[in-house]
C-alpha positions as CSV (number, residue, x, y, z in Angstrom):
1,M,0.0,0.0,0.0
2,T,1.5,3.3,-1.1
3,F,0.4,6.9,-1.0
4,S,1.8,9.9,-2.7
5,A,4.8,11.8,-1.5
6,A,2.6,14.6,-0.2
7,A,1.1,12.1,2.2
8,L,4.5,11.4,3.8
9,S,5.4,15.0,4.2
10,T,3.7,15.1,7.6
11,D,6.0,17.8,9.1
12,R,4.5,20.5,6.9
13,A,1.1,22.0,7.1
14,T,-1.2,22.0,4.1
15,R,-2.8,25.4,3.8
16,R,-5.0,24.5,0.8
17,R,-8.7,24.7,1.7
18,L,-10.4,21.4,1.0
19,P,-14.0,20.3,1.0
20,L,-15.4,18.0,3.7
21,V,-16.4,14.4,3.0
22,P,-20.1,13.8,3.5
23,A,-19.9,12.2,6.9
24,Q,-17.8,15.1,8.2
25,R,-20.4,17.6,7.1
26,G,-23.1,16.2,9.2
27,M,-21.0,16.0,12.3
28,L,-19.6,19.5,11.9
29,Q,-23.1,20.9,11.3
30,G,-24.4,19.2,14.5
31,H,-21.5,20.7,16.5
32,L,-22.1,24.2,15.1
33,T,-25.8,23.9,16.0
34,D,-24.9,23.3,19.7
35,P,-21.2,24.2,20.1
36,A,-21.2,23.8,23.9
37,S,-22.5,20.2,23.8
38,P,-19.9,17.4,24.1
39,A,-22.3,15.1,22.2
40,W,-20.5,15.9,19.0
41,G,-17.1,14.7,20.2
42,V,-15.3,11.4,20.7
43,A,-13.4,10.6,23.9
44,L,-11.5,7.5,25.0
45,L,-9.8,6.8,28.3
46,T,-7.0,4.3,28.1
47,E,-5.7,3.1,31.5
48,L,-2.1,1.9,31.5
49,V,-1.2,0.3,34.8
50,G,2.4,-0.6,35.5
51,Q,5.8,0.9,34.7
52,V,4.9,3.5,32.0
53,D,7.3,6.1,30.8
54,D,5.0,9.1,30.4
55,A,7.6,11.2,28.6
56,V,8.1,8.5,25.9
57,L,4.3,8.1,25.7
58,A,3.9,11.9,25.1
59,E,6.6,11.7,22.4
60,C,4.7,8.9,20.7
61,L,1.6,11.0,20.7
62,R,3.4,13.8,19.0
63,R,4.9,11.5,16.4
64,V,1.5,10.0,15.5
65,S,0.1,13.5,15.3
66,L,2.7,14.2,12.7
67,E,2.3,10.9,10.9
68,M,-1.5,11.4,10.5
69,P,-2.3,14.7,8.8
70,S,-6.0,14.3,9.6
71,L,-5.2,14.7,13.4
72,R,-4.1,18.3,12.6
73,L,-7.3,19.4,10.8
74,R,-8.9,22.7,11.2
75,F,-12.2,23.9,9.8
76,D,-13.0,27.3,8.3
77,V,-16.7,27.8,9.0
78,S,-16.7,31.4,7.8
79,T,-17.4,30.2,4.3
80,E,-20.3,28.2,2.9
81,P,-19.7,25.4,2.6
82,A,-17.2,25.0,5.3
83,T,-13.7,23.9,4.3
84,Q,-10.8,22.1,6.1
85,H,-7.0,22.3,6.0
86,V,-4.1,20.8,7.8
87,A,-2.2,23.0,10.4
88,D,1.2,22.7,12.0
89,L,1.6,20.6,15.1
90,T,1.2,22.7,18.3
91,D,2.6,22.1,21.7
92,D,-0.9,22.0,23.4
93,V,-1.9,18.9,21.5
94,V,-0.3,16.8,24.2
95,V,-0.5,17.8,27.9
96,T,0.9,15.9,30.9
97,T,-0.8,16.4,34.2
98,P,0.1,14.8,37.6
99,L,-2.7,13.2,39.4
100,G,-1.4,14.3,42.8
101,A,-1.9,12.5,46.1
102,A,-5.2,10.8,45.3
103,D,-6.0,7.8,47.4
104,D,-7.9,6.1,44.5
105,E,-5.9,7.1,41.4
106,A,-8.2,5.3,39.0
107,A,-11.3,7.1,40.4
108,A,-9.6,10.4,40.3
109,A,-8.4,9.9,36.8
110,R,-11.9,8.9,35.6
111,H,-13.3,12.0,37.2
112,L,-10.8,14.3,35.5
113,A,-11.3,12.5,32.2
114,A,-15.0,13.0,32.3
115,R,-14.5,16.7,32.9
116,L,-12.1,16.9,30.0
117,A,-14.5,15.0,27.7
118,A,-17.2,17.6,28.5
119,E,-15.0,20.6,27.4
120,P,-16.3,22.4,24.3
121,W,-14.5,22.7,21.1
122,D,-13.7,26.2,19.7
123,V,-13.9,25.5,16.0
124,P,-13.9,29.2,14.8
125,G,-10.9,29.9,17.1
126,G,-8.6,27.6,15.0
127,G,-7.2,25.6,17.8
128,P,-6.4,21.8,17.8
129,L,-9.5,19.6,17.3
130,A,-7.7,16.5,18.5
131,R,-6.0,16.6,21.9
132,H,-4.4,14.2,24.4
133,T,-4.0,14.5,28.1
134,L,-1.7,12.2,30.1
135,L,-2.8,11.9,33.8
136,V,0.3,10.6,35.5
137,G,0.0,8.7,38.8
138,R,2.1,6.5,41.0
139,T,0.6,3.2,39.7
140,G,0.2,4.1,36.0
141,V,-0.9,6.6,33.4
142,W,-4.4,7.4,32.2
143,W,-4.5,8.7,28.6
144,V,-7.4,10.8,27.7
145,Q,-7.8,10.9,23.9
146,R,-10.5,13.3,22.7
147,A,-11.5,14.9,19.4
148,L,-14.2,16.6,17.5
149,H,-16.2,13.8,15.9
150,A,-15.8,15.4,12.4
151,V,-12.0,14.9,12.8
152,V,-11.9,11.5,14.5
153,D,-14.6,8.8,14.6
154,G,-14.6,5.6,16.6
155,Y,-12.5,3.7,14.1
156,G,-10.1,6.6,13.8
157,A,-9.6,6.7,17.6
158,W,-8.8,3.0,17.5
159,L,-6.4,3.6,14.7
160,V,-4.6,6.3,16.7
161,R,-4.5,4.3,19.9
162,N,-3.0,1.3,18.3
163,R,-0.4,3.3,16.4
164,V,0.7,5.1,19.5
165,V,1.2,1.7,21.2
166,E,3.3,0.5,18.3
167,H,5.5,3.6,18.6
168,Y,5.8,3.1,22.4
169,N,6.8,-0.6,22.1
170,H,9.4,0.4,19.5
171,L,11.0,3.1,21.7
172,V,10.8,1.2,25.0
173,S,11.2,-2.4,24.1
174,G,12.9,-2.1,20.7
175,T,10.2,-4.0,18.8
176,E,10.1,-3.4,15.1
177,L,7.9,-0.4,14.2
178,P,5.5,-1.5,11.5
179,D,5.9,0.5,8.3
180,R,2.6,2.3,7.8
181,A,1.7,5.3,5.6
182,Y,-1.2,7.6,6.1
183,P,-2.9,9.5,3.3
184,S,-3.0,13.2,2.8
185,V,-6.4,14.9,3.2
186,E,-6.1,15.9,-0.5
187,E,-6.0,12.3,-1.5
188,L,-9.0,11.5,0.8
189,V,-11.3,14.2,-0.7
190,A,-10.1,13.6,-4.3
191,Q,-11.5,10.1,-4.4
192,P,-14.4,9.5,-6.7
193,R,-17.7,8.9,-5.0
194,R,-21.1,7.5,-6.2
195,S,-23.5,10.1,-7.6
196,E,-26.2,11.2,-5.2
197,D,-28.9,10.4,-7.7
198,D,-27.9,6.7,-7.7
199,Q,-27.7,6.7,-3.9
200,R,-31.1,8.4,-3.6
201,D,-32.7,5.9,-6.0
202,F,-31.3,2.9,-4.0
203,W,-32.5,4.2,-0.6
204,R,-36.0,5.1,-1.9
205,E,-36.4,1.5,-3.1
206,Y,-34.7,-0.1,-0.1
207,L,-37.0,1.6,2.4
208,Q,-40.2,1.4,0.4
209,G,-42.9,-0.1,2.6
210,A,-40.8,0.0,5.8
211,P,-42.8,0.7,9.0
212,E,-43.0,4.3,10.1
213,R,-42.8,3.2,13.8
214,V,-39.2,2.2,14.2
215,S,-38.7,2.9,17.9
216,P,-40.3,2.2,21.3
217,A,-40.1,5.9,22.0
218,D,-43.1,8.1,21.4
219,R,-41.1,11.3,21.6
220,A,-38.4,13.0,19.5
221,H,-35.9,15.5,20.7
222,H,-32.8,17.1,19.4
223,V,-29.4,15.7,20.5
224,V,-28.4,16.5,24.1
225,A,-25.3,15.7,26.1
226,R,-24.8,13.2,28.8
227,P,-27.2,10.4,27.8
228,H,-28.3,7.8,30.4
229,R,-26.2,4.7,30.5
230,H,-26.4,1.2,31.8
231,D,-23.8,-1.5,31.1
232,V,-24.3,-5.3,31.0
233,V,-21.8,-8.1,30.3
234,L,-22.8,-11.1,28.3
235,P,-20.8,-14.2,29.3
236,S,-18.4,-15.9,26.9
237,S,-20.9,-18.8,26.5
238,V,-23.3,-16.3,24.8
239,R,-20.6,-15.2,22.4
240,V,-19.9,-18.9,21.6
241,G,-23.6,-19.6,21.1
242,L,-24.0,-16.7,18.8
243,G,-21.0,-17.8,16.8
244,A,-22.6,-21.2,16.4
245,T,-25.8,-19.7,14.8
246,L,-24.5,-20.2,11.2
247,G,-21.7,-22.6,12.1
248,N,-18.9,-20.2,11.2
249,R,-18.0,-18.8,14.6
250,V,-19.1,-15.3,13.5
251,W,-21.0,-13.7,16.4
252,T,-21.5,-10.2,15.0
253,Y,-24.4,-10.7,12.5
254,P,-26.4,-13.0,14.9
255,L,-26.1,-10.2,17.5
256,I,-27.4,-7.6,15.0
257,A,-30.2,-10.0,14.1
258,A,-31.1,-10.5,17.8
259,G,-31.0,-6.7,18.2
260,A,-33.3,-6.2,15.2
261,A,-35.8,-8.8,16.6
262,Y,-35.7,-7.0,19.9
263,V,-36.3,-3.6,18.4
264,A,-39.2,-4.9,16.2
265,R,-40.8,-6.4,19.3
266,V,-40.6,-3.4,21.6
267,S,-41.7,-1.1,18.7
268,E,-44.7,-3.4,18.2
269,E,-43.9,-4.1,14.6
270,D,-43.2,-7.2,12.5
271,S,-40.3,-5.4,10.9
272,A,-37.4,-3.4,12.2
273,V,-35.4,-0.5,10.8
274,V,-32.4,-0.2,13.1
275,G,-29.4,2.0,12.9
276,V,-26.1,0.3,12.1
277,P,-22.8,2.2,12.1
278,V,-20.8,1.4,9.1
279,L,-17.1,2.3,8.6
280,G,-17.8,4.0,5.3
281,R,-14.3,3.1,4.3
282,D,-14.3,1.6,0.8
283,T,-10.7,2.1,-0.1
284,A,-7.2,1.8,1.4
285,I,-7.1,5.6,1.7
286,D,-10.3,5.6,3.6
287,R,-9.1,2.9,5.9
288,A,-5.9,4.7,6.8
289,T,-7.6,8.0,7.9
290,T,-9.0,9.1,11.2
291,V,-11.6,11.5,9.9
292,N,-15.3,10.8,10.4
293,M,-16.2,8.5,7.6
294,M,-18.7,6.5,9.6
295,H,-22.4,6.7,9.0
296,V,-25.3,5.3,10.9
297,L,-27.4,3.8,8.1
298,P,-30.9,2.3,8.3
299,L,-30.9,-1.5,8.1
300,R,-34.3,-2.9,7.3
301,V,-35.0,-6.3,8.8
302,P,-38.4,-8.0,8.3
303,V,-39.1,-10.5,11.0
304,E,-41.2,-13.5,9.8
305,P,-43.5,-15.5,12.2
306,D,-41.5,-18.7,11.8
307,D,-38.0,-17.2,12.0
308,D,-35.4,-18.6,14.2
309,L,-32.1,-16.7,14.9
310,A,-30.3,-18.5,12.0
311,S,-32.9,-17.5,9.3
312,L,-33.1,-13.9,10.6
313,T,-29.3,-13.7,10.6
314,R,-29.2,-14.7,7.0
315,R,-31.7,-12.0,6.2
316,V,-29.6,-9.5,8.0
317,V,-26.5,-10.5,6.1
318,D,-28.3,-10.1,2.8
319,S,-29.8,-6.8,3.8
320,A,-26.4,-5.4,4.9
321,R,-24.7,-6.6,1.7
322,S,-27.2,-4.7,-0.4
323,T,-26.5,-1.5,1.4
324,R,-22.7,-1.9,1.2
325,P,-22.1,0.0,-2.1
326,H,-24.1,2.9,-0.6
327,Q,-22.4,3.3,2.8
328,Q,-21.2,6.8,2.1
329,T,-24.6,8.2,1.2
330,P,-25.1,11.6,3.1
331,T,-27.9,11.4,5.6
332,E,-29.7,14.3,4.0
333,T,-29.8,12.4,0.7
334,I,-31.6,9.5,2.3
335,F,-34.1,11.9,4.0
336,E,-34.8,13.4,0.5
337,A,-35.5,9.9,-0.8
338,V,-37.8,8.9,2.0
339,P,-40.4,11.6,2.8
340,S,-42.0,9.5,5.6
341,A,-38.6,9.5,7.4
342,W,-38.3,13.2,6.9
343,R,-41.8,13.7,8.5
344,A,-40.9,11.4,11.4
345,G,-37.6,13.2,11.9
346,R,-35.6,9.9,11.9
347,L,-34.4,7.3,9.5
348,H,-34.2,4.5,11.9
349,G,-34.9,3.4,15.5
350,P,-32.3,2.3,18.1
351,T,-28.7,1.9,16.9
352,I,-26.8,-1.4,17.2
353,N,-23.1,-0.6,17.3
354,V,-21.1,-3.8,17.1
355,M,-17.3,-3.2,17.5
356,P,-15.4,-6.4,16.9
357,Y,-12.2,-4.5,16.5
358,D,-12.2,-3.0,20.0
359,D,-9.7,-5.4,21.6
360,D,-7.1,-3.7,23.7
361,P,-3.5,-3.5,22.4
362,V,-0.6,-5.1,24.3
363,I,2.4,-3.4,26.1
364,P,4.7,-5.9,27.8
365,G,4.4,-5.5,31.6
366,V,1.6,-3.1,31.4
367,T,-2.2,-3.7,31.7
368,V,-4.0,-1.7,29.0
369,T,-7.7,-1.1,29.2
370,T,-9.7,1.3,27.1
371,Q,-13.2,2.6,27.7
372,A,-15.3,5.1,25.7
373,L,-16.2,8.3,27.5
374,Q,-18.1,9.8,24.6
375,R,-18.9,7.9,21.3
376,G,-20.8,10.7,19.7
377,P,-24.4,11.8,19.5
378,V,-27.2,9.6,20.8
379,Y,-30.5,10.1,19.0
380,D,-32.6,7.3,20.6
381,L,-31.1,4.1,22.1
382,L,-27.5,3.3,21.4
383,L,-26.5,-0.3,22.1
384,T,-22.7,-0.7,21.7
385,I,-21.3,-4.2,22.0
386,H,-17.6,-5.1,22.0
387,P,-15.5,-8.1,23.1
388,L,-13.6,-8.3,26.3
389,A,-10.3,-10.1,26.9
390,D,-12.0,-13.0,28.7
391,G,-14.2,-13.8,25.7
392,S,-17.3,-12.1,27.1
393,L,-19.2,-9.2,25.4
394,A,-19.7,-5.8,27.0
395,V,-23.0,-4.1,26.2
396,E,-23.1,-0.4,26.8
397,C,-26.7,1.0,26.5
398,E,-27.0,4.7,26.2
399,A,-30.3,6.4,25.9
400,H,-31.4,10.0,25.1
401,R,-32.2,11.5,28.5
402,E,-35.1,13.5,27.2
403,I,-36.8,10.5,25.7
404,Y,-36.0,7.7,28.2
405,T,-35.8,7.6,31.9
406,L,-32.8,6.1,33.7
407,A,-35.0,3.1,34.7
408,Q,-36.2,2.6,31.2
409,T,-32.5,2.7,30.0
410,R,-31.7,-0.1,32.5
411,W,-34.7,-2.2,31.5
412,H,-33.8,-1.9,27.8
413,A,-30.2,-2.9,28.5
414,E,-31.1,-5.8,30.6
415,R,-34.0,-6.9,28.4
416,F,-31.7,-6.9,25.3
417,A,-29.1,-8.9,27.2
418,T,-31.7,-11.4,28.5
419,F,-33.2,-11.8,25.0
420,V,-29.8,-12.4,23.4
421,T,-28.8,-14.9,26.1
422,R,-32.0,-16.8,25.5
423,L,-31.5,-16.8,21.8
424,A,-27.8,-17.7,21.7
425,G,-27.4,-21.3,20.5
426,A,-31.2,-21.9,20.6
427,T,-33.1,-23.3,17.6
428,A,-36.6,-22.3,18.8
429,P,-38.6,-19.9,16.7
430,L,-38.1,-16.3,17.8
431,A,-41.8,-16.0,18.6
432,E,-41.4,-18.5,21.4
433,V,-38.6,-16.6,23.1
434,D,-39.7,-14.1,25.7
435,H,-37.8,-10.8,25.8
436,R,-39.1,-9.7,29.1
437,L,-37.1,-9.7,32.4
438,L,-38.0,-12.2,35.1
439,Q,-39.4,-9.4,37.3
440,E,-41.6,-8.2,34.5
441,I,-42.9,-11.8,33.9
442,E,-43.6,-12.1,37.7
443,A,-45.3,-8.7,37.9
444,A,-47.5,-9.7,34.9
445,D,-48.4,-13.0,36.5
446,E,-49.5,-11.2,39.6
447,L,-51.6,-8.8,37.6
448,A,-53.2,-11.8,35.9
449,R,-54.1,-13.4,39.3
450,P,-57.9,-13.5,39.7
451,R,-59.4,-11.1,42.1
452,T,-62.7,-9.1,42.6
453,A,-63.0,-5.4,42.3
454,R,-63.1,-3.3,45.5
455,V,-66.0,-1.1,44.3
456,P,-69.0,-1.6,42.1
457,D,-68.3,-1.0,38.5
458,D,-71.0,1.6,38.2
459,A,-70.1,3.5,41.4
460,A,-67.6,5.9,39.8
461,P,-66.0,6.6,36.5
462,G,-62.9,4.8,35.6
463,A,-59.4,6.1,36.1
464,T,-58.4,9.2,34.1
465,W,-55.1,9.6,32.1
466,G,-52.1,9.4,34.4
467,D,-53.9,7.9,37.4
468,V,-52.0,5.2,39.2
469,V,-54.2,2.5,40.6
470,S,-53.9,-1.0,42.0
471,A,-55.3,-4.1,40.2
472,E,-58.2,-4.2,42.8
473,Q,-59.2,-0.6,41.8
474,L,-59.5,-1.4,38.1
475,T,-63.1,-1.7,36.7
476,V,-64.5,-3.3,33.6
477,P,-67.7,-1.9,32.0
478,G,-70.4,-4.4,32.0
479,L,-68.6,-6.8,34.3
480,D,-70.0,-7.3,37.8
481,A,-67.5,-6.4,40.6
482,S,-68.0,-9.7,42.3
483,V,-66.8,-11.7,39.3
484,P,-63.2,-12.7,39.8
485,R,-60.9,-11.4,37.1
486,G,-57.2,-11.1,36.3
487,Y,-55.7,-8.6,34.0
488,E,-53.2,-8.5,31.1
489,I,-51.8,-5.5,29.2
490,R,-51.2,-6.4,25.5
491,D,-49.2,-4.6,22.9
492,A,-50.2,-4.1,19.2
493,L,-48.8,-7.6,18.4
494,G,-50.8,-9.2,21.2
495,R,-47.8,-9.9,23.4
496,T,-47.8,-9.1,27.1
497,T,-46.0,-5.8,27.8
498,G,-43.0,-5.0,29.9
499,F,-42.7,-2.2,32.5
500,T,-44.1,1.2,31.5
501,Q,-45.0,0.0,28.0
502,V,-48.5,1.1,27.1
503,G,-51.0,-1.5,25.8
504,E,-54.6,-2.5,25.8
505,L,-55.9,-3.7,29.2
506,V,-58.0,-6.9,29.0
507,A,-59.6,-8.8,31.7
508,H,-59.6,-12.6,32.0
509,T,-62.5,-14.3,33.7
510,A,-63.6,-18.0,34.0
511,S,-65.9,-17.5,31.0
512,G,-63.4,-15.8,28.7
513,T,-61.6,-12.6,27.9
514,V,-63.3,-9.2,28.3
515,A,-62.0,-6.0,26.6
516,T,-61.9,-3.0,28.8
517,G,-61.4,-0.4,26.0
518,Q,-58.7,1.2,28.1
519,L,-54.9,1.7,27.7
520,A,-52.6,1.0,30.6
521,A,-49.0,0.4,31.6
522,L,-47.6,-1.8,34.3
523,L,-45.3,-0.4,36.9
524,P,-42.6,-2.5,38.8
525,D,-44.6,-2.3,42.0
526,G,-47.5,-4.0,40.4
527,R,-49.7,-1.0,40.1
528,V,-51.1,0.2,36.8
529,V,-51.0,3.7,35.1
530,A,-54.1,4.7,33.1
531,H,-53.5,6.0,29.6
532,G,-57.1,6.7,28.4
533,P,-59.3,4.9,26.0
534,V,-58.0,2.7,23.2
535,E,-59.8,4.9,20.5
536,G,-57.9,7.9,21.9
537,R,-54.5,6.6,20.6
538,R,-53.3,7.1,17.0
539,Q,-50.0,6.5,15.3
540,V,-48.7,9.7,13.9
541,Y,-45.4,9.8,12.0
542,G,-44.4,6.6,13.7
543,R,-45.3,7.6,17.2
544,H,-48.2,6.7,19.4
545,V,-50.2,9.9,20.4
546,E,-52.8,9.6,23.1
547,A,-55.4,12.3,23.0
548,D,-55.9,12.4,26.7
549,G,-52.1,12.6,27.2
550,V,-51.9,15.7,25.0
551,A,-54.9,17.2,26.9
552,H,-53.1,16.5,30.2
553,D,-50.0,18.4,28.9
554,V,-52.0,21.3,27.6
555,A,-53.8,21.6,30.9
556,L,-50.5,22.3,32.6
557,L,-49.9,25.4,30.5
558,D,-50.1,28.9,32.0
559,G,-53.6,30.4,31.4
560,V,-55.3,27.0,31.0
561,E,-57.9,25.8,33.5
562,S,-58.7,22.5,31.8
563,C,-58.5,20.8,28.4
564,T,-60.1,17.8,26.7
565,A,-58.9,16.3,23.4
566,T,-60.6,14.1,20.7
567,W,-59.6,13.0,17.3
568,E,-61.7,14.4,14.4
569,G,-60.5,12.4,11.5
570,R,-56.7,13.0,11.3
571,R,-56.9,16.2,13.3
572,L,-56.6,16.5,17.1
573,S,-59.3,18.7,18.4
574,L,-58.3,20.5,21.7
575,T,-61.1,22.2,23.8
576,V,-59.4,24.5,26.2
577,T,-61.0,26.4,29.1
578,L,-59.0,29.6,29.9
579,T,-58.3,31.0,33.3
580,P,-59.5,34.6,33.9
581,G,-57.3,37.2,32.2
582,A,-55.4,34.6,30.1
583,S,-54.4,35.7,26.6
584,E,-56.3,33.7,24.0
585,A,-53.6,34.1,21.4
586,D,-50.8,33.0,23.7
587,V,-52.7,30.0,25.0
588,A,-53.8,28.9,21.5
589,R,-50.2,29.2,20.3
590,A,-48.8,27.3,23.3
591,A,-51.4,24.5,22.9
592,K,-50.6,24.0,19.2
593,Q,-46.9,23.8,20.1
594,T,-47.6,21.3,22.8
595,A,-49.4,18.9,20.4
596,P,-47.0,16.5,18.7
597,S,-45.9,17.1,15.2
598,G,-48.3,15.7,12.6
599,T,-51.4,15.9,14.8
600,R,-52.7,19.0,13.0
601,P,-54.2,20.4,16.1
602,V,-57.4,22.6,16.1
603,V,-57.8,24.6,19.3
604,H,-61.2,25.7,20.6
605,L,-61.1,28.2,23.4
606,S,-63.7,29.0,26.0
607,A,-63.7,31.2,29.1
608,L,-64.1,29.9,32.6
609,V,-67.6,30.5,33.8
């Protein structure tokens, strides 16, 4: 593999202004929209425990920063479109900081690393956009590697880390330094790419007929920093079982298939459209650069009723192969090709990020462990899976904090791990494998236990939206309170729901099943949250919208005494009673803004009498 002489002249800056590759444009634009947010950066913490020469390590970082021109990129955002160029290496790219007299050096280092990862990037200021901090302690060194995502993606960070270790082993132990060459940015951007028209046509056909509902979340929100996170470890036996799915020891595709099946199930669909990060590196030049080439592309995976993990894995492989020639399609191009995705504001649901290349490098006499502090923006759920040294698989579940609660993040992480564990090595149809947690199954069984109602069914109206009641307080129209009944909450696929998942409440009696006409969700303590009548829920742009839920939110606005909501065709009709002195224009505007996108709200105002 050879690159031009310009690529090897890494001691000179390249002042020529160059265009950005498509994946860079999206990440840079995201950062410019919210410059203070660390969500648009990448940060790794590599812990090196043992006898580490921090001065040599710092020298290695400088050498690699010279070797890889892309690590010295700067962006000029004063022009439209933005451009990039390579700058000289500056002294502040590598900083060494003593940890001091910390009792727990590892904890102190992680705390400082988290603070560094949250520092904003000053793109217009022209400073370095890839930095390294060495936190030096008595027992080792903690290396904080961070960069703007447009300059370094996850693969690029791995490339840098491993090259630094190669240099360190060469200088300290005398091992041979592998001969590697890294391309110039000119060579990177000069490569021919597929036409956007061809890409647009492919994605329009590929996503034709895909479900609009691609996520269990019924809200959308712009990217924010510091997502919720819950980690789980899958034992090595699960990795072995996944590798046995197709008899080839490959565990990655079966894991993606299991993730797609999980997403389809919790989204209440018979097909999944998951996000799958792809390297986007088609050429040798691409594979030798750190800049963000990665895309999160939609992967469409139909789930058939008689599928087992093997058949679904084959479908995943075929689907992924069909997208491979189109991995560098700009996100905006796909949105243009799929109007329904544009209306919904998302191309896919949760992202399944499988990182089989994430093994830690080796330094003789030193324990090397790397963890991600910041992988980039989280739009929904992000499930990152990578192997550990003992053969197990680490699952990092990150969730958008404005869409999911911390408890829901934990449940999704543990449900996914439970589902994968039950599937690994099994030959049973997917439909027969329960994805719910043991405590969810036990809580559902308790809800289904026959009991009588505490009050006569005609004594009072049923629970209103948001009310939390016990099973004994539930009522069923037309069913005598003395008749023993158990309850079940079913999703749109007819499966029993997990915690906080909204579904239709049905009653089971000795004579059969009775529909209640109500929506509800089960809580971990066995109580039930009311979500209004079944006919009050509609799917709008892939999200479930409950009329009573919107009315509840509008009723909390300033100037609103009360609110009711009903569907009139495809429009959501809001009847709002104002408090004395409230501005009709302000309340009407706020009510329309509160209603979810696509509900086409109509607001009727009346004064409090």
